[in-house]
C-alpha positions, -999 to 999 in steps of 0.1 A, spaced: 2 -566 677 12 -531 664 49 -541 663 40 -572 643 20 -552 619 47 -526 614 72 -555 607 48 -569 581 46 -535 564 84 -532 563 88 -566 548 61 -559 522 77 -525 514 111 -541 511 97 -567 487 82 -539 467 114 -520 466 134 -550 455 110 -557 426 111 -520 416 149 -522 415 147 -551 392 125 -531 368 143 -505 347 110 -489 336 101 -458 355 66 -459 370 42 -432 359 27 -427 393 40 -420 428 25 -438 458 22 -428 494 -1 -440 523 -27 -417 536 -16 -414 572 -24 -391 602 -60 -396 612 -65 -425 587 -39 -445 605 -57 -441 638 -91 -450 623 -78 -482 606 -61 -494 637 -95 -499 653 -118 -501 623 -118 -511 587 -125 -489 556 -155 -499 536 -158 -470 511 -144 -436 502 -157 -406 483 -134 -379 470 -141 -342 467 -116 -315 456 -118 -300 492 -120 -331 514 -124 -368 517 -153 -388 532 -144 -422 546 -169 -449 556 -160 -478 579 -173 -512 588 -185 -499 622 -209 -474 606 -188 -443 610 -183 -416 584 -152 -394 587 -145 -362 569 -107 -359 562 -85 -333 547 -61 -343 518 -34 -351 544 -57 -376 562 -64 -355 592 -100 -359 607 -120 -328 605 -155 -342 613 -171 -375 624 -206 -389 619 -221 -419 636 -245 -432 610 -251 -468 619 -237 -497 640 -231 -517 608 -211 -513 576 -214 -481 555 -219 -492 520 -218 -460 500 -212 -423 504 -222 -397 478 -214 -360 475 -227 -334 452 -204 -312 432 -205 -284 457 -194 -307 485 -222 -293 508 -246 -323 507 -238 -359 515 -258 -391 511 -250 -422 531 -264 -457 531 -256 -487 553 -260 -524 555 -290 -522 579 -311 -504 553 -306 -468 566 -303 -439 541 -294 -404 551 -291 -373 529 -281 -342 548 -264 -309 544 -229 -306 559 -233 -269 566 -272 -267 569 -300 -283 588 -314 -299 558 -318 -337 563 -336 -368 550 -338 -401 568 -353 -434 555 -349 -470 566 -356 -498 542 -364 -534 550 -333 -546 531 -296 -536 529 -291 -505 507 -259 -510 487 -257 -477 470 -268 -441 472 -262 -412 447 -273 -376 451 -279 -353 421 -246 -336 411 -264 -302 414 -283 -311 446 -276 -276 459 -301 -262 435 -337 -263 446 -350 -279 414 -324 -307 416 -332 -321 450 -330 -357 439 -311 -388 449 -314 -425 441 -309 -456 463 -303 -491 453 -311 -523 471 -333 -548 454 -347 -520 433 -335 -486 421 -356 -458 437 -356 -422 428 -364 -397 456 -375 -362 446 -386 -333 468 -419 -317 457 -430 -281 459 -445 -288 493 -410 -299 506 -423 -334 507 -402 -363 494 -418 -386 469 -402 -418 455 -405 -436 423 -391 -470 413 -368 -467 382 -360 -504 379 -364 -537 397 -366 -574 391 -330 -581 380 -314 -586 414 -297 -563 437 -284 -529 425 -246 -531 429 -233 -497 417 -247 -463 406 -229 -433 390 -248 -401 383 -234 -376 358 -254 -346 345 -288 -359 335 -277 -395 331 -277 -422 357 -258 -455 351 -264 -485 374 -254 -521 375 -274 -551 387 -270 -588 384 -278 -588 347 -259 -558 334 -256 -521 332 -284 -497 324 -284 -459 316 -313 -437 324 -321 -402 311 -334 -384 342 -352 -356 322 -372 -379 300 -373 -408 325 -363 -431 295 -339 -459 298 -314 -455 270 -296 -489 269 -288 -522 286 -252 -535 285 -253 -572 295 -227 -588 318 -202 -609 298 -190 -635 324 -221 -647 342 -201 -674 360 -187 -648 384 -207 -639 415 -218 -603 412 -215 -598 449 -178 -610 450 -168 -594 417 -188 -562 416 -192 -539 386 -170 -508 384 -184 -477 367 -170 -442 360 -179 -414 338 -150 -400 317 -171 -370 306 -208 -362 302 -213 -388 274 -186 -414 280 -192 -443 304 -165 -468 313 -176 -502 325 -154 -528 342 -168 -561 352 -148 -593 358 -119 -590 335 -137 -571 307 -137 -534 300 -161 -515 278 -160 -479 267 -195 -466 259 -204 -434 242 -239 -418 246 -250 -402 213 -280 -383 201 -303 -402 178 -313 -385 146 -349 -371 146 -359 -393 117 -350 -424 137 -367 -416 170 -403 -427 165 -409 -448 197 -372 -450 206 -353 -429 231 -337 -398 217 -303 -412 227 -285 -444 222 -252 -459 234 -224 -471 211 -195 -493 225 -164 -477 210 -139 -500 227 -140 -534 243 -112 -556 255 -102 -580 283 -77 -575 311 -54 -602 326 -68 -598 361 -102 -590 377 -111 -553 378 -117 -536 412 -119 -500 400 -116 -476 371 -106 -440 366 -99 -418 336 -65 -402 330 -66 -378 300 -72 -402 271 -59 -432 291 -74 -454 318 -62 -462 353 -73 -498 363 -71 -513 398 -69 -551 394 -73 -579 419 -47 -606 414 -48 -642 422 -17 -664 417 -10 -701 421 18 -712 444 41 -738 429 48 -754 462 13 -754 477 -5 -758 444 -33 -735 456 -44 -700 448 -35 -671 470 -42 -634 469 -13 -614 455 -7 -577 456 -32 -557 437 -20 -539 405 -26 -504 393 -22 -502 355 -23 -473 331 -36 -484 297 -43 -468 264 -77 -481 251 -79 -492 215 -110 -504 196 -104 -541 203 -75 -542 227 -54 -519 249 -18 -509 252 -2 -511 286 17 -479 296 27 -488 331 19 -515 357 27 -513 394 21 -540 421 9 -522 452 19 -533 487 -12 -526 508 -17 -538 544 -34 -572 546 -36 -578 508 -33 -615 515 -67 -615 531 -86 -592 507 -111 -601 480 -119 -583 448 -149 -565 464 -127 -552 492 -108 -528 469 -121 -495 456 -106 -469 433 -116 -433 437 -102 -402 420 -102 -365 421 -110 -349 388 -86 -323 376 -58 -332 401 -48 -366 388 -50 -381 424 -61 -417 427 -71 -433 460 -67 -471 464 -90 -482 493 -87 -515 511 -101 -524 545 -68 -518 563 -51 -492 541 -56 -461 519 -29 -455 493 -27 -423 472 -13 -424 437 -1 -392 421 13 -384 387 50 -381 390 66 -347 387 102 -338 379 113 -343 415 98 -378 415 115 -385 382 149 -373 396 143 -394 427 138 -425 405 169 -418 385 190 -413 416 176 -445 430 186 -463 399 220 -445 401 214 -428 368 232 -397 379 240 -383 345 203 -384 335 193 -370 368 217 -341 365 205 -334 329 168 -335 340 175 -311 369 192 -286 346 164 -287 321 136 -283 348 155 -263 374 126 -239 377 101 -266 384 120 -288 408 114 -281 445 131 -309 465 164 -312 446 193 -289 439 216 -292 408 247 -289 430 236 -317 453 229 -340 424 262 -331 408 282 -338 440 264 -371 444 273 -379 408 310 -371 414 311 -393 445 294 -421 426 320 -419 399 348 -419 424 334 -449 441 332 -467 407 369 -458 400 360 -435 371 383 -408 383 389 -390 350 351 -388 344 346 -375 380 373 -349 375 357 -338 342 323 -334 358 338 -312 385 341 -284 359 304 -286 352 292 -291 387 315 -270 408 315 -240 385 331 -210 402 328 -222 438 364 -221 449 357 -237 483 341 -267 467 369 -270 442 395 -271 470 374 -296 489 372 -319 459 410 -315 452 417 -328 487 393 -357 482 412 -366 450 445 -363 470 433 -388 496 427 -414 469 459 -405 451 443 -391 419 456 -356 418 467 -362 383 432 -369 372 418 -336 383 448 -314 373 436 -308 336 403 -294 349 414 -271 376 402 -235 372 429 -211 360 411 -178 359 378 -174 375 379 -186 402 416 -189 412 423 -214 440 449 -210 467 485 -213 454 490 -243 477 465 -263 456 484 -258 424 518 -264 441 505 -296 456 496 -309 421 529 -297 405 549 -316 432 528 -347 425 538 -346 388 574 -336 396 578 -367 416 564 -391 390 559 -376 356 583 -350 342 564 -347 309 531 -340 327 549 -315 349 563 -297 319 528 -296 303 513 -280 334 540 -254 335 533 -245 299 496 -244 303 492 -228 337 498 -191 341 528 -183 363 508 -164 389 488 -194 400 516 -207 422 548 -195 440 573 -196 412 604 -196 435 591 -227 453 587 -246 421 621 -234 407 638 -247 438 621 -280 435 632 -284 399 668 -275 408 668 -302 435 657 -328 409 683 -315 384 710 -323 410 700 -359 405 696 -357 367 716 -327 355 712 -336 318 674 -342 318 662 -321 289 626 -319 301 636 -305 334 660 -280 319 634 -268 294 608 -265 322 633 -246 343 639 -222 314 602 -215 312 600 -209 349 629 -185 346 610 -167 319 579 -164 341 602 -150 368 617 -125 343 652 -141 346 656 -140 309 694 -143 308 693 -176 327 664 -188 305 684 -178 273 715 -197 285 694 -229 290 677 -226 257 710 -221 239 724 -251 257 694 -272 247 693 -256 212 657 -250 217 635 -236 189 619 -210 212 652 -192 217 645 -167 189 610 -161 201 624 -154 236 649 -130 223 624 -111 203 597 -111 229 619 -98 257 644 -78 237 675 -98 248 698 -86 220 722 -71 245 725 -106 260 733 -124 228 762 -103 214 787 -129 227 764 -158 217 761 -152 180 781 -182 171 759 -204 192 728 -190 176 743 -195 141 753 -231 149 717 -238 161 698 -223 132 719 -201 108 689 -190 87 668 -178 116 698 -163 134 708 -143 103 673 -131 97 670 -119 133 704 -102 132 696 -84 100 662 -73 112 678 -58 143 708 -40 128 701 -11 151 707 -33 182 736 -54 169 757 -37 143 770 -54 112 805 -48 123 799 -65 156 784 -96 140 813 -99 115 838 -96 143 821 -123 163 821 -146 133 858 -139 124 868 -174 135 839 -190 116 843 -178 80 816 -202 67 791 -186 91 805 -151 82 799 -158 46 763 -169 53 756 -136 71 773 -113 46 757 -131 17 722 -125 31 731 -90 39 742 -84 3 710 -99 -10 690 -75 11 710 -44 3 741 -42 -21 755 -12 -3 751 -18 34 781 -41 37 803 -25 11 832 -23 34 832 -61 35 829 -67 -2 866 -73 -6 864 -100 21 834 -115 5 853 -122 -27 875 -148 -8 844 -161 11 825 -167 -21 855 -183 -38 859 -206 -8 824 -215 2 800 -205 -25 815 -202 -60 780 -204 -79 772 -170 -63 805 -154 -69 798 -143 -105 764 -128 -95 781 -110 -67 808 -96 -90 781 -84 -114 759 -68 -87 786 -53 -65 799 -18 -74 823 -17 -44 845 -47 -47 881 -40 -60 883 -56 -95 921 -61 -94 918 -81 -61 889 -101 -75 908 -108 -107 938 -119 -88 918 -144 -67 899 -157 -97 931 -162 -117 948 -180 -87 918 -204 -85 915 -206 -123 879 -194 -123 875 -189 -161 840 -175 -162 846 -150 -134 880 -140 -149 863 -134 -183 837 -112 -167 863 -92 -147 886 -87 -178 856 -75 -198 845 -52 -170 880 -38 -167 880 -30 -205 902 -58 -217 876 -74 -239 901 -89 -264 918 -109 -236 884 -119 -223 874 -132 -257 907 -149 -261 902 -167 -228 867 -178 -238 880 -193 -271 912 -208 -257 901 -219 -222 864 -226 -226 864 -235 -263 828 -224 -264 820 -207 -297 784 -198 -287 797 -181 -256 823 -163 -277 797 -152 -302 774 -140 -274 803 -120 -259 810 -104 -292 774 -96 -297 772 -81 -262 801 -57 -268 794 -52 -306 830 -43 -313 844 -48 -349 878 -57 -335 863 -84 -313 845 -98 -344 877 -97 -363 896 -116 -336 868 -141 -334 869 -147 -372 907 -150 -372 907 -175 -344 878 -195 -360 891 -195 -396 909 -228 -392 883 -245 -370 853 -258 -390 830 -261 -359 837 -225 -350 830 -215 -386 797 -232 -385 788 -214 -353 798 -181 -368 778 -187 -400 747 -194 -380 749 -163 -358 770 -136 -375 745 -127 -402 728 -100 -382 759 -83 -368 787 -87 -395 786 -90 -432 789 -128 -437 810 -121 -469 839 -111 -447 839 -146 -432 831 -165 -464 860 -149 -483 885 -160 -457 875 -197 -457 901 -218 -474 892 -237 -505 886 -273 -499 880 -270 -462 851 -292 -450 827 -273 -429 799 -293 -412 763 -282 -421 776 -256 -445 745 -257 -467 722 -252 -437 743 -223 -425 743 -206 -459 705 -211 -461 701 -195 -427 723 -166 -437 700 -160 -467 669 -163 -446 683 -139 -420 690 -114 -448 656 -118 -463 641 -113 -428 661 -81 -423 648 -67 -456 612 -75 -446 617 -59 -413 631 -27 -428 602 -25 -452 577 -30 -424 594 -5 -402 593 20 -431 556 16 -437 549 20 -400 571 51 -399 553 67 -428 519 58 -414 528 72 -380 542 104 -396 511 110 -416 489 103 -385 509 128 -365 508 154 -392 470 151 -394 468 154 -357 490 185 -357 469 200 -384 437 194 -365 452 208 -334 464 240 -351 430 244 -367 413 248 -333 403 283 -322 417 305 -296 393 320 -270 394 357 -266 373 372 -238 372 402 -215 399 386 -193 426 388 -220 447 419 -221 468 437 -248 505 429 -242 514 465 -251 489 487 -234 478 461 -208 441 470 -213 414 444 -221 415 432 -257 378 435 -261 363 470 -258 340 480 -231 314 492 -256 304 461 -276 290 483 -305 323 500 -311 344 484 -340 379 473 -331 408 452 -345 430 427 -327 460 405 -335 465 371 -318 498 353 -322 505 315 -319 522 321 -285 488 334 -272 500 370 -270 473 395 -281 476 431 -292 453 458 -303 460 466 -339 467 502 -331 492 492 -304 515 473 -328 544 493 -342 537 507 -377 549 482 -402 568 490 -433 550 488 -466 559 462 -491 551 463 -528 529 432 -527 494 436 -541 466 442 -515 430 432 -518 418 462 -499 437 494 -507 424 512 -477 442 490 -452 480 485 -451 496 451 -448 513 447 -414 547 431 -407 547 415 -372 584 404 -373 613 427 -381 633 420 -412 607 402 -433 572 406 -446 549 376 -439 516 364 -453 497 376 -423 460 384 -427 448 408 -402 411 410 -398 398 442 -385 368 466 -390 345 441 -373 313 458 -382 286 433 -378 261 429 -405 235 411 -384 200 402 -392 176 431 -393 161 440 -360 187 420 -340 197 435 -307 231 417 -308 255 433 -333 287 415 -324 310 392 -344 319 356 -335 353 347 -351 379 320 -344 417 326 -344 440 297 -353 476 310 -354 504 287 -365 541 291 -363 566 272 -384 594 255 -365 628 271 -370 613 304 -382 611 337 -362 581 347 -382 545 340 -376 525 325 -404 488 323 -403 463 301 -421 429 317 -423 399 296 -414 368 317 -409 339 301 -391 308 320 -398 271 312 -401 254 316 -435 216 320 -435 192 321 -464 208 339 -495 244 333 -484 245 365 -464 269 363 -435 253 372 -402 270 381 -370 261 363 -338 266 373 -302 271 347 -274 263 361 -240 276 340 -211 279 366 -183 256 392 -168 281 418 -180 275 408 -216 305 385 -219 313 381 -256 335 355 -272 351 367 -304 366 339 -324 388 350 -352 404 326 -376 437 326 -395 449 302 -421 482 300 -439 476 301 -477 507 290 -496 512 309 -530 480 329 -526 478 367 -527 482 385 -495 451 401 -480 446 426 -453 423 452 -440 391 433 -448 362 454 -437 336 428 -431 332 390 -427 313 386 -459 344 396 -479 366 372 -459 342 343 -464 341 350 -502 378 351 -505 382 319 -485 357 302 -507 377 312 -538 410 301 -524 397 267 -512 381 262 -546 415 267 -563 
């Protein structure tokens, strides 16, 4: 019997699995059977009801037993309540009190951990019992029972139980749910809600489909919260909300009322309801019609998650459950219980108890792996790696790689190895051998680690041999990309040599062998191969590894390969390969020799001067356009040799240049006129040398050639007097464009006149500007302070006692003297303004108009503590004269009634005094000297300036 039952379960489960495989939508819930003690109970008995508490489960059976179970299904306690079916079990919120009713009318309410107990036997079957959620509290010792009527039992203050009928007369009570102060029950007519505090019935929700037997299709009730009741009956679902009535509307009405916020029909009959956040979990009883038998049969029950809407619902998920004996069950045989806060749902049938849980990330990954969605499973594991418990990212990744290999997607599998295997060298090597077994080493080669980690050299050599046998290009690519220390270089070199014995001209193998030689630091062998192949990397190899000593005998090969790069390299490394050595190596290849020497000359005109004579022949042979520039720029080539070569080859322009450079300008001009017949060039040549004899020769040669005369008339005007040419023109000679030429001569002459006048104006303006600038400069003062010394006595020019009068002489050259330190001058008969002071001569041999200011007695403002003079000296010497002339310009300060006041300027703690004395050269005015005070000086200056 047991074997047959297990076989049935396996068949049912396989059917379920096959249907799930067909569905691509992931279920929202995960299902498992409640086993252990439950399995033992249901082998001998049948489940009739189940009540869920967060700490344990209470299971009632058809044989009148009540079992307390842990969440794993293990039996913790057993109660023999009745010999007949247990109809209902109720627990309070604390889980310490339980109420039980049975088909024989017995009702028991007792404490699980106390001696408190109530027994009552009714004369009719009691279908339901519900204890107060807060039964633990003394003032809430209440419970209700339901048979033909709904009875409320309450314990009074004398510890006596009293009963009161809450409702009767509408058939048997089928279901009761107690939440807070509200009791909801269902009878044959509909659903009622009672307020326990006020003992007022709030509402009556009538049954929709009265054609269904209430005992076969019982009503399902559940409270979503304290004010939301969900009713399922037949195929209809109503969501009811209990609301407070406004005080103005109460009158004789209950203070609460019920509003149906959502109402809709399901496809199948409802066996149970449970809330899930803002969604609903619905257990449905399904009947289907067989096409062959044409009769109804019981199908597997369904557990749906729906989103209620005002008039309909949206299906979120739907699962067909394979429970034991579902073919024999009726709608009343199924029950749906749930644990609040844990999202655990228990589907109860007579022979099975199934637990539905919300799926976690592990369940999600399980489903993805089952559907072979490895990529999504790997991504989900990486995102939720802290939350997953049963899976490892590495295991999922390895399974994904194996799956891709089985599908033949070897490249994708190899690419995923990078992500999955990471830095695990052992796993890398294991996967490489797996790819070798299936002949797909090439697929994994691009993704092998090359730095961290580094695999065994044998792994890399194995892959290189695989490519060497079948793909030379791929082999060369790996050699370029892989560092040389990943494998044994000598082993690979020998393998390449063996293959070259079969194909000695294979460029790919030769190039790869050169790269291997480079890794092995056998640069000479690598260089030889590169030169043979004419490979572009040869220059990079030479520079990188300093192979200049190895290429001294290979210069011709390098030049043949790429002359420009070779020459640049040789010139950049003259210290390693001398110019002489390069020229000698290229002796038999003059065209290459010319390329090298030409570029050398472009870089530096003097470095290759010893080869300039040779270059003349090379330019003449291979590069005539650059011969003339070379002759112009070179200062080391022999002109006679160059002239000989140019004359032999009849190079007219070069010969003209050489003749001109050697001083034979007349022969050069003659050659231009006779060989080139180019009047413009002849004129330019004459202009360049600006020699009258050349112009004369040019005129004589052109006098009988009208085109030449036209050219001369057009260009000679600014260098030679056109009359010389015009007088020599024979009368009657027809000259093309003569009128235009004469007009141009006149225009050129007029232009010259205008230019001369403009230049003259500019010259005069500049001279005047410079003269004014010179005058302003010479009018500036000369600073005399305590740091200046007398050039004669070497003592300070300014006296230590500022109150003491003194005289000083300052020359344009900035030499300064005390007046008394100068040699006594000779007297001259010129009139003097002040007879007390002699007129001094500061230059031997002549008397100058020098005004010497002395006797600096300050006439300051009365009461002033500063009795010093501030004067400015502006000496001026005339160019070409040995005498010093002075122009007097006194800067003084006039206050009030034109009195001249002295002023002291103190800029130093030691009473630093600036004395500024002014001189000015007065042409044709009387001499003056020995002025006693500044007022006299100022008056004289005013009179002189007024004149």
